[in-house]
C-alpha positions in Angstrom: -10.5 -9.5 36.6 -13.4 -9.3 39.2 -15.2 -12.2 40.4 -18.4 -11.2 39.0 -16.7 -10.8 35.8 -14.9 -14.3 35.9 -18.5 -15.7 36.5 -20.2 -14.1 33.8 -17.6 -15.0 31.0 -17.6 -18.6 32.7 -21.6 -18.6 32.4 -21.2 -17.5 28.6 -18.6 -20.2 27.7 -20.6 -22.7 28.8 -23.7 -21.4 27.2 -21.9 -21.3 23.8 -20.3 -24.9 24.5 -24.1 -26.3 25.4 -25.5 -24.7 22.4 -22.9 -25.9 20.1 -23.0 -29.3 21.6 -27.0 -29.1 20.9 -26.8 -28.1 17.5 -24.1 -30.5 16.2 -26.6 -33.5 18.2 -29.7 -31.9 16.5 -27.9 -32.1 13.2 -26.5 -35.6 13.3 -29.7 -36.7 14.3 -31.7 -35.3 11.5 -32.9 -37.3 9.0 -30.2 -37.7 6.3 -31.1 -37.6 2.3 -31.5 -40.8 0.6 -28.8 -42.4 -1.4 -30.2 -40.5 -4.4 -30.6 -37.1 -2.6 -34.3 -37.5 -2.2 -35.1 -35.3 1.1 -36.9 -36.7 4.2 -39.9 -37.5 4.5 -40.9 -38.0 0.7 -41.9 -41.2 0.2 -39.3 -41.2 -2.8 -37.1 -40.7 0.2 -38.2 -43.8 2.0 -38.6 -46.2 -1.1 -35.1 -45.3 -2.3 -33.8 -46.0 1.1 -35.9 -49.1 1.8 -34.7 -50.4 -1.8 -30.7 -49.9 -0.5 -31.4 -51.7 2.5 -32.9 -54.8 0.5 -29.6 -54.5 -1.7 -31.5 -52.7 -4.6 -29.5 -49.6 -5.4 -31.8 -47.9 -7.7 -30.7 -46.1 -10.9 -32.4 -43.5 -12.6 -32.0 -41.8 -16.0 -31.8 -38.3 -14.8 -30.9 -36.9 -11.3 -33.9 -34.3 -11.1 -37.5 -34.3 -11.9 -38.2 -37.6 -10.2 -41.7 -37.3 -9.1 -43.1 -40.7 -7.9 -45.8 -40.8 -10.9 -42.6 -40.7 -13.0 -40.8 -43.4 -11.8 -42.1 -46.4 -14.1 -40.4 -44.3 -17.0 -37.0 -43.1 -15.3 -35.8 -46.2 -13.4 -33.4 -47.6 -15.4 -32.7 -50.8 -13.6 -36.4 -51.8 -12.6 -38.9 -54.1 -14.9 -42.5 -53.8 -14.9 -44.1 -56.8 -13.7 -48.1 -57.3 -13.9 -48.8 -58.0 -10.0 -46.8 -57.0 -6.8 -44.1 -59.3 -5.3 -42.3 -59.0 -2.0 -39.2 -56.1 -2.8 -41.0 -54.8 -5.5 -41.7 -50.9 -5.6 -45.4 -49.8 -6.0 -46.0 -46.6 -8.3 -49.1 -44.9 -7.8 -50.1 -43.0 -11.0 -51.4 -39.6 -10.1 -54.8 -39.0 -8.7 -57.0 -35.8 -7.5 -55.6 -35.5 -4.2 -52.1 -36.5 -5.4 -50.9 -34.8 -8.5 -47.3 -36.3 -8.1 -48.4 -39.8 -7.5 -46.6 -41.9 -4.7 -44.5 -44.6 -3.8 -44.3 -47.5 -1.8 -42.1 -50.4 -1.2 -43.8 -54.0 -1.2 -42.9 -56.1 1.9 -45.4 -59.4 1.6 -47.9 -60.8 -0.8 -50.8 -63.0 0.1 -53.3 -63.8 -2.9 -54.5 -60.7 -4.3 -53.8 -58.7 -0.9 -50.1 -57.1 -0.5 -48.4 -55.1 2.2 -46.7 -52.1 1.2 -44.3 -49.8 3.4 -44.6 -46.0 2.8 -43.9 -42.4 3.9 -45.4 -39.0 3.9 -48.9 -40.6 3.1 -50.8 -41.1 6.3 -52.9 -44.3 5.6 -52.2 -47.4 7.8 -50.5 -48.2 11.0 -47.2 -46.8 12.2 -44.7 -49.6 11.9 -41.2 -47.8 12.5 -39.5 -44.6 13.1 -36.6 -44.5 10.4 -34.4 -41.8 11.0 -36.8 -40.0 12.7 -39.5 -40.1 9.8 -42.7 -42.2 10.8 -43.0 -45.1 8.3 -46.4 -47.0 7.6 -47.5 -50.4 6.5 -50.7 -50.9 5.1 -52.6 -54.0 3.3 -53.9 -53.5 -0.2 -56.1 -55.4 -2.6 -55.0 -55.9 -6.0 -57.6 -55.1 -8.6 -57.8 -55.6 -12.3 -56.1 -53.7 -14.9 -53.3 -52.4 -13.0 -55.5 -51.0 -10.0 -55.0 -51.8 -6.1 -57.0 -50.0 -3.5 -56.4 -50.0 0.4 -57.9 -52.4 2.2 -61.2 -51.5 3.6 -61.5 -48.4 1.0 -63.4 -48.3 -2.0 -61.2 -45.8 -3.9 -58.6 -47.3 -6.3 -55.5 -46.2 -7.8 -53.7 -47.2 -10.9 -50.3 -48.7 -10.1 -47.3 -49.9 -11.9 -44.8 -52.5 -10.1 -41.6 -52.4 -10.4 -39.1 -55.2 -9.8 -35.4 -55.1 -9.8 -33.9 -56.7 -13.1 
């Protein structure tokens, strides 16, 4: 075998090895589905993961058709509560810009104000990167009749708060 051919084969094998290693590395670094199969970077993916971090393994009536706005009726091991408390889920009803609603995790409560963490909705300050997905935190102000608004905003949202049973 000629020296040029050996060199070409060695280069080709090195390229295959490097490409394979890069693919494996990228695949290993890619965000994983949540415990219940929600895909990143959806808000449902973040809340499912965040609840699991907090020791609350969510249980749903079905494994499909679980848009955020449906969580109040589909979550089996969650109880509706009138006001937010740390560790509960804030489920946003649909609105003109969000036809499937939104879910967030309530991190803290201070009087009428509460702080949520959420993904896939560009409101609030970036607080962390979880499995390569930006997670934001934002303060909300609780209103009357199950409504709340982002601090500094005039638009309010219909919300349901779900606490673990």
